[in-house]
C-alpha positions in Angstrom: -0.1 -0.1 0.0 1.4 3.5 -1.0 1.6 6.0 1.9 0.9 9.6 1.0 2.0 12.8 2.7 0.3 16.1 2.4 1.7 19.7 2.3 -1.1 22.0 3.3 -2.0 25.7 3.5 -4.7 26.9 6.0 -6.2 30.3 6.1 -8.5 32.2 8.7 -11.8 33.4 7.5 -10.6 36.9 6.1 -7.5 35.1 4.4 -5.2 37.5 6.4 -3.4 34.8 8.2 -1.8 31.6 6.6 -0.3 28.4 8.0 1.7 26.0 6.1 2.2 22.4 7.5 2.8 18.7 6.6 1.0 15.7 7.8 0.7 11.9 6.8 -3.1 12.2 7.5 -4.7 15.2 6.1 -8.3 14.7 7.4 -7.3 14.1 11.0 -4.8 17.2 10.9 -7.4 19.6 9.5 -10.1 18.4 12.0 -7.5 19.2 14.6 -7.0 22.5 13.6 -10.7 23.1 13.0 -11.5 21.7 16.7 -8.7 23.6 18.1 -7.5 20.4 20.0 -3.9 21.2 19.7 -3.0 24.6 21.2 -0.6 26.9 19.3 -0.7 29.5 16.2 -3.7 28.1 14.4 -5.9 27.9 17.4 -4.8 31.4 18.7 -5.5 33.1 15.3 -8.4 31.0 14.1 -6.8 29.5 11.3 -8.8 26.5 10.0 -10.0 26.7 6.5 -7.9 24.3 4.2 -7.3 26.3 1.1 -4.6 24.4 -0.5 -2.7 21.1 -0.3 -0.4 18.8 -2.5 -0.1 15.2 -2.3 3.5 13.8 -1.8 5.0 10.3 -1.8 7.7 10.7 1.0 8.1 12.4 4.4 11.3 14.1 3.0 9.7 15.2 -0.2 6.9 16.8 2.0 9.2 18.6 4.2 11.2 19.9 1.5 8.2 21.1 -0.2 7.0 22.7 3.1 10.5 24.6 3.7 10.4 25.7 0.1 6.9 27.3 0.4 7.6 28.6 3.9 10.7 30.6 2.7 8.7 32.2 -0.1 6.7 35.3 0.2 3.1 35.8 1.3 2.4 36.9 -2.3 3.8 33.6 -3.5 1.6 31.6 -1.3 -1.6 33.5 -2.3 -0.7 33.1 -6.0 -0.3 29.3 -5.4 -3.7 29.4 -3.6 -5.5 31.4 -6.2 -4.2 29.3 -9.2 -5.6 26.1 -7.4 -8.5 27.4 -5.4 -9.6 30.9 -6.8 -12.6 31.2 -4.3 -10.5 30.2 -1.3 -13.0 27.3 -0.7 -12.6 25.4 2.4 -11.3 22.1 0.6 -11.9 20.1 3.8 -15.6 19.9 2.9 -14.6 18.2 -0.4 -12.3 15.6 1.3 -15.1 14.6 3.4 -17.2 13.4 0.6 
């Protein structure tokens, strides 16, 4: 069975705060952000809308991609989101179906 890893970007309701992370279980991790079950940055700033994600095949690849995105400007992150998700839809709802 192939294992997948996910690079993801979350936003708050007004799209003013972005958070980039990596996980091996995207549904579980986004649910943790949504329910604020893990205290920290996303809980403090209400960052809980999944606006972008990529599927990767290794943890090393996922971490390298996360570092690449985090080192870029906010403008580059926004451009990436708009290209894939122009309406800034919460993609978590799609994943549930």
